[in-house]
N, C-alpha and C positions, 0 to 999 in steps of 0.2 A: 442740810436741806436749803436749797436756794429758792427764794421767792421772787416773782416778778414785781418790781416796785412800780407804783403808779407814776404818772407824769409829775414833773416838778417844774412848772412853768416859771416860777419866781426864783428857783435855785435856793430855796430856804428849807426844804424838808429834812435835810441832815441836821440843821440847827434845831428844828422843831422836835426831831427825834431825840436829840441830846437833852433838850429841856425836859421832855417827858421822862427820860431816863433819870435825870437828876431828881425829879419829883418822886419817882418810884423808889429810888435809892434812899432819899430822905425818909419816906414812909417806912421802908424796911428797917432803917436804922432806928427809928422811933418805936417801932412795934415788934421787931424781931420776926416779922412774917417771912415765910419761906418764899423763894422766887416764884414758884408756880401759883401761890395764893395771893401774891402782892397786888396784882391788878384787880382781881375780884374783890378783895378785902378793902382796897382803897376806894373802889366804886361804891361799895356798901357803906363805908364810912362817910363818903361824900353825900350819900342819900340821907344819912343821919344829920349831917351838917345842914343840908337843905331844909330838913324838917324843922330844925331849930332856928333857922335864919330866914324863914319865909320865902324860900326860893323853890321854884318848881323844877325838880331834877329832870323830869322828862322833857320839859321845854328847853332846859340847858343842854341836854344831850342832843336833842334835835338841832339846836343851833350849832352845836359842835359838829354834827354831821354835815350841816350846811357849809361850815367853814372848811371842813376837810374836802368836801366836793370842790369848793372854789379853789383850794390849794393844790388840787391834783388833776385839774382839767384845764385844757387850753381855752382861752377866751376867744 
């Protein structure tokens, strides 16, 4: 299946994708999580991390969405 990729005005989204892939691979190596469960399990574990470190997960997720929008739209 081919997906239409969003714009990449800075030419950095391939690198960003690779960095995310490394994070998921490290999580899978540490936990043995199946590929289809890796992202949801990592997100759930990040919620637990936020609980224990005084971080608002929803605020961080919203900020991440803001960053994504900035990284995929022309200025």
